[in-house]
N, C-alpha and C positions, 0 to 999 in steps of 0.2 A: 570317552568321557563327555564330549560335547553332545554326542547323540543321546546319551542318557539324560543330560541336562535339558535338552530340547524336549524330549519325551515327557519329562517330569513337569516342565512348564506348560505343555499342552494339556496334560491331565489336570493340573491345577486350574488352568483357565476354563476347561470344560466343567469342572466341579463348581467354579464360581458362577459361571453363566447359568448353569442348571439351578443353583441355589437362588439366584436372583429371579429367574423365571418363576420358580415355585413360590417365592415370597410375594411377588407382584400379583400372581394369580390368586393367592390366598387373600391378599389385601383387596383385590377387586371383588372377590366373592363376599367379603365382609361389608364392603361399601356399596354393594349393588342396590339399586333402587326398586327392583322388582323381584319378588320371591316366586320361584317356580312351584313352591309347596302351598301357596295360598291363593285364594280367589275371593272376590267381592261381588255380590249380586245386589242390584238396586231394584226395588219394587215400589209402586205407588198405589195408595188406597185412599178412598174418601169415606169417612164415617160421620154421619150427622153433620154434613157440610164442613167437616174438619178434614183438611188435606194432610196426609201423613206420608213421610218417606221412610222406608225400612231398608236397612243395609244388613246383609247377611254375609258373614265371613266364614269361609271354609278352609280346611287344610287337609293335607294328605298324611295319614298316620303311618306308623311303622309297617303296617301290613299292606300299604298301598291303597287304602280306602279313603274316600272323601268324607270327612266328618266335620261337624261344626267346630269353630275355634272360639272358645270362651275366653273371657278376661283379656280381650284385645282393646286397648284404648284407641278410639278413633273419633273422627268428627265428620259431619256432613255439611257441605258448602253449596252455595249457588254461585255459578261462575258469572262474574260481571266483567265489564270492560277494564276495570281498574284492578282486578284480582279476584280472590275467592272470598265470598261473604259467608261467614259461619251461620248456620241455621240452628243456633243453640249452643250450649256448652258441650265440651268433649264428654263422651260416654264410653262405658266399658261394655263389651258384648256379654250377653247372658249365656246360659248353658246351651242355648240353641244357636249361639254365634250371632245374635241379632241386636240391633239398636234401632230405635224409632224416634223421629223428631216430627214436630208439627211444621207444616209449610205455611208461611204468611200469605195472606190474601191480597196484600197490597204491593207485591214485588213486581217491578216492571220487567217485561221480557223483550223479545224482538218484535217486529211488525206483526207477527202472527201470535204472539204471546208465548213463544217457546222459551224455556229456560233450561240450561244445562246444569244438572245436579251432580256433584262430585262427592264420593265417599273416599276417605283417605286415612291411613294410619302410617306412622313413621317410627323408625328405630325400634321396632318390636324385637325383643331378644330372640324369639323363635322364628318369626316370619319376615323380619326386616321391614322394608318400606313398600307400600303398594297403594294404588288408587284406582278407582273405577268411576266412569261417568256415564250419564244417560240423560236424554232430553225428555222433557215433559211440557205439555201445553197448559201450564198453570199460571203463567205470568199475565200481567196487564199489557195488552198490545200498545206499542208506542208508535207515534208518527215520526217518520224520518225528518231530520232537520230541513231537508230540501223542500218538504211538503209545506212547511210553514211559510215559505217565501212565495208560494203559489196561492195562498189564501189572503183574503182581505183582513189585515190586522195591523196594529200600530208598529210592529217590528218588521213588517214586510217591506218590500221595495215600493218605490213611489207608484208604480203602475198598479199595485195591489193594495193601496191604502184604503181604509174604510171610506165608503161613499159620503157619510155625513161630514167626515173630516175634509174630504176633497171639496165638497160643496161649500163648506164654511171658509176654507182657505181661499178658494177661487172667488167667492163673494167679497171677502176682505180685500184681496188684491184688486179686483175689478172696481170696488168702491173707492179705493185709494187712487187708482188711475183716473176715475171719474172726477174726483175732487180736484186733482191736479189739472186735468183738462179744463174743468170749469173755471179754475182760477186763471189759467192762461187766456181763456176766452174773455173773461172779465177785464183782465189787464189790457188785452188788445182793444176792447171796446172803449175803455177809459182813455187810452192813448189816442184813439181816433176822435173821441169826443173833445179832448183837449185841443187837438189840432184844428177841429172845426170851429171852436169858439174863438181861437186866435185869428183865424182868417175872417170870421164874421165881424169882429171888432174893427178890422182894417177897412 
């Protein structure tokens, strides 16, 4: 009797563990952030001085062929230090699985002008969530903050202050000390003159 009870408990425990594993695997598949059935390709083009970013979404159909994925709502971003900057409103891919956005001409990049562009869609019923990124040299090169302190500017350190400001301040300080020294000399001369007059009267 005890042997049968132990066997039944082991079988029940095994079924419970298997059910939990199946449940969590299914949950993980539903909440996955990357779909193995989808792909995003980014391309860049310039037409009449207008810079454009094109994102193409593809998927694998039932026959295992890679085909365009239409009707996928997605957005294109520029990656910045504070997060992702949208380059326009969200769009839905056309019959070719494509969306296109204009790239702004005044967007700062790194020191070489490189900007990372990100295409992303989330919580799609068929494809889940996916993103793709690619760098392009379309940004405005920025000067590192350290470089500002090595140039002569008002916000730089004292050794790199603008020459006119250095000359002006130095002249003012020198003039103030000159006046102070002149006053001290005059006071000394006045004191000597007063002592000389008192001795002369005696």
